N, C-alpha and C positions, 0 to 999 in steps of 0.2 A: 497567592502565589507559594509555593511549596518553598519551606526553608532548607537551608544546607545541611543541618542535622539530620533531617528525615531523608534527604537525598543519601546521605552518609550510611544512614540505617538501611536503607534500602539495598547496598551493595551486598549485605550481609543475608538478605532473604531473595535472591534472584531466583527464578525458577528456569532452568536450563530445560530440564526435562521431567515430565512425571510418569511412574510406571503404574498403569492403572489396567491390568490384563483384564479384570473382571468386566470391563466396558466392552469388550469385543476386540476385533482384529484391529490392528495398529497400522495406520498409514502415517509416517513421520514425514513433514515437509520441512523448508527451511524454517519457519517460525511456529506454524501451527503443527500439533499431533493430533491426528483424529483418529477416534476408536469408534468401528462401524459395528453396530447390533442394533437388532430388534429394529429394522426398517429406518433408523435414523443415525445421525453421528454427533458423538460428543466432541467438541473441538476444545482442546486446551491450547490457550494462545501463550507461550512460552515468553520469556524474556530475550531470547535469542535474536541478535539482529544480523542482517545480511546487506552486504553492499558489492556491486558489481557481480551479483549473483553467487557470493561466496559468505557462509556463515562465519561471524568475526568473533563473535562472543556473546555476552549478556548487557542488558541495560537496565537499572533499576526500574520497577514499576512498569516497564514497557508493555508487557503482556496484559496488565489491568487496563492501562490507556488504550490500547487498539481494540481490546474486547468492548470497553464502554463506549469509545467513539462509533464501532463498527454497530452496535445495537443502537446507538441514537440515530445513525443515518438511516438505517433499516427502518426505523419507525417513522422518521420524517418523510421517507421516501415511498414508504408503501403503498399509498394511493397510486403512484403513475408507475412503479417498478416493483413487481412482486420478487420476493427474496424467501431464503431458504430458513430464516430464524423461527424457531419455536420458542425458546425460552433462555433467560441468563441466570442459571443457578449459583455461579461463583462470579467474582470479579473477573477471573480469568477463563471462564468456560461459557461455552455458547452449547446448547443442544439444537441441532438442527436437521431438516429433513435430508436424507440420503439422496444425493443428485449424481447424474452421470454427467461429469464436466466436459465441456466442449474443448478441443485440442488447440484452441488458440486462446491468447489473452488479447483484450481490446485496449489499447492505449489511445486515450483521448488527449489532444493536444489543443491549447487554445493560443500558445506563444511559440516562439523560435527560441528555444532555450535549452539547458541541459550541459550536462558533462561526463556522462558515461560514453562508452564506447557505441552503444545503440541510441544514444540522443539525437534529436533532430538537428540542433545546432553542431554536435560534432559533425555530423555528414555532411550540412550544408557549407561549415568553415573548411571544410577539406575540399569543396568545390562542386559537391555533388547538388544536383538540382531536381532529383527526382528520389522520392522516398517513399516506400510502401505503395508505389502506383501513382503518387500524386506529385505533380509539377508544382515547382516553386521558383518565383521570378528571381531574377539577378536584383542585387542592390539591397537585399533585406540585411537588417542588423541584428546584433544578439540581443534577445529579450522581448524583441518587436512581437506585437499582437498580431495575430493572424486575421485575416478577413472574416473566417469563421471557423469553428472549430473543426479538426480532422481526425479522422479514426485512422490509426497506424498500428494495425495489429502484429503479435509476435507470435512465434512458435513457444511451446510451454517447455522450457528445458528441464532435462532431469537434474537432481541435487549435483551441484559441482560443475555443472555445463551453462553455457550461456544462451540467453534468448535470442531469437534471430528474428529482425524485422521481415516482414512479408508482405507482398501485395494482395489482395483479395484474388486476384487471378492465380496467384502460387497456391493459395490457400485451396482454391478448387481444383488445380492441378495435382497438388498432392493428398487430394482424398481428405483433408481436415475438416472441411465443412463444406456443403453444397452452396450453390450461389444464392439461392431464394432465402435459406437460413441466414447465411452471413449478411444479408440486406437487411431481414428482422432484427439480428443482433445488433447491428449497427445502428439502426433506428432508435431501440431502447436504449443504447449507451448514450446516444447525443441529446434524448430526452432526459435521461438523469444527469448528464454532464450540467445542461442547461440549469437544472433545478439546484444541482450543487453549488454552480457558479453564482446563482442568485442569491443564496441562502449564506453563501460565504461573504458576498460583498455586503449583504447587511449587517455583517459583524466587522466589517473592515478589512476583509482578506481577498485577495485574487487566487481563486482555485486555477492553477496554471496547467497542469496535468493530471492525468490519473489513469490507474490501470483497473478494468473490470474483469472479472471471471462470471461466466454464466454456465449453467448446467441444465438438464431436463429432470424432473422429479419423476416418480414412479409411474405418476399419470398422464406423463408427456408434456407438461407445463414448463415453459422456459422461464427460469428465475435467475435473479443474480445471487452469487454464492461466495464463499470466502471473506471478504470484507470489501467495504467501499468508503471511500474519501477519508482514510487515516493517513497520518504521516508516512507509512510504510508505502503505501501505494499512490500516494497523491503528492503533488508540490504546492505549496502554499506561500504566497508573498504577502507582507504588509501591505496593503493598498497604498498608504500614504508614503512608502519608501519608492514606490515603482518611478514616479515622473523624475523625481530628484536623481535615481540612479541611472536613467536614461540619458539626463543632462551630463552627468559628470562621468559617463561611460562606465559606470560601476554594476553592482550587482544588487537587486531588490533583496530587502531583508527577507530571509526564508525562514518558515518555521516548519521543517521537515527534515529528514535524514540527508538532504543535501549538504548541510553542514557537515555531516560526518564524512560523507564523499571527498569534500573539499579538503579535508584535513589530512584524509588517508594520500590524496593526490598530492599534497604539498611535501609530504613524506616520501613520494616516490612510490605510492602504490595505486595501481588501476585495476586490479583483479588478476593480474598475472604473478605467478610464482608464491611463494608461501605468505600464507596471510598474516599481518603483523599482529602482536599482542596489544589489544587496547589499553591505553594507560586509564587509570582510576579517573583522572581530571576531565578525560575525554568522554569517559563513561558519564558521568556526572553532568557535564555541560549537555550532552545530548540528551539525557534523561529530563533536564531543566527545560529543554525547549519542546519535548514530547508534552510534557506537563501543561507548558504555555498554550501550545496550539489546541490541547484537550479543553482548556477553559475558556480560550477565546473561541472556539468553534463552538462548544456546545452552551455557553454562558453559565456553566455551572462549575463551582468550586471542584477540585480533583481531591478525593479524600482516599489516601492510599492505605492499603491493609498490609501492615506489617508483621502479620502471623506467618510462621514457617509455610509456604504454600501448599506443599504436597498434603500436608495434615488437614488443611483448612479445605482443600477440595475435596479430599476423601470424606470429611465430614458433611460437607455442603451437598454432596452427591450420595450421600447415605451408603458409602463403601465401608 
């Protein structure tokens, strides 16, 4: 596990953004900056963190952790789930095939949980029994396991906007995706979620829910893009905390950015109004949890790179 002194060093070398115009046209996302040129994308994974669809600041080593975990999962799942990864030339950089993304995000849920305005539990607790076209029975409880994982897609919001849960029928009506293609995307996502669930269980974790993005390559192949099964896109619980939490009407121990969301909500922020400044204490504890899940999921020690990130990236990319 990473020590406090190293975490504090990380506060001095966070990567908010890198300016690398030599790599091509820039598309800046909430966390990832993509440079498009010569038929591929160079994705720089920053240390920016978002919650409630709002970018809030930076977390030490977050980009290195996300990039490393995404690469780990892409390799673990390549046999059943084709993806866009070509190479990882730097701890915070991936080179990938340039794909045309689908206009929906595929959210997979295995449990009735969550705290954000778009979460399944938030809607259910407010009295809704239909979510993304799926009917849920009365009498369910928070954190209850679903009979089977469900696909609950959302729109892909622009920066500063909020994702919107939508049903498959709405996706087709809005022209976001045709019905046969959506069925194919759903089947691919359910298969990948089953693999993630099994491998997480082997590590003493529950993969609670996750978000997938998919796109088409230039040749028309449908592949997974962006990232898979990282703390930014997925919710993990420690398996040995689950039954105890249910018995005590508490929350299972989470290893993801749900910790950050809950801290913000406790301070009165849920995505509306000006974003608060993250304290160094909160940034360090969030970083510690990211490191913990990296190590538990991959079975590898996280070795952070403390070199100033932009200089390191430029050298590793030969710029």
